[in-house]
C-alpha positions, 0 to 999 in steps of 0.5 A: 438562778437559771432554771432548766428547760424541759419539754414534755407531753401532757395527757387528759387528766394530767395536772401541772403544778407551778410554784415558787420556792416559798412553798418548800414542802409542797412536793410531799403533799402534791402526791396525795390524791384529791378530786376536783382541781380547785379542791386539790389546790386548796388541799395543797395550800392548807397543808403547806407552810410558806418558808418566808414572810412573803407571798407565795404563788401556786398555779394548778392546771389540769389538761382536758 
């Protein structure tokens, strides 16, 4: 499967989440505000179940 390429600008404070398909319910949880980026990533993983028995990947970046 080939993904779509998109270009966008990010502003200070914006967060970018990259995740694989194993984290199927991540989008609903991602809109819940949480303070620090590390706490945000922990919150996402705590409230998201992997839909496979395999590893899952989440990359969270905040623009400074």
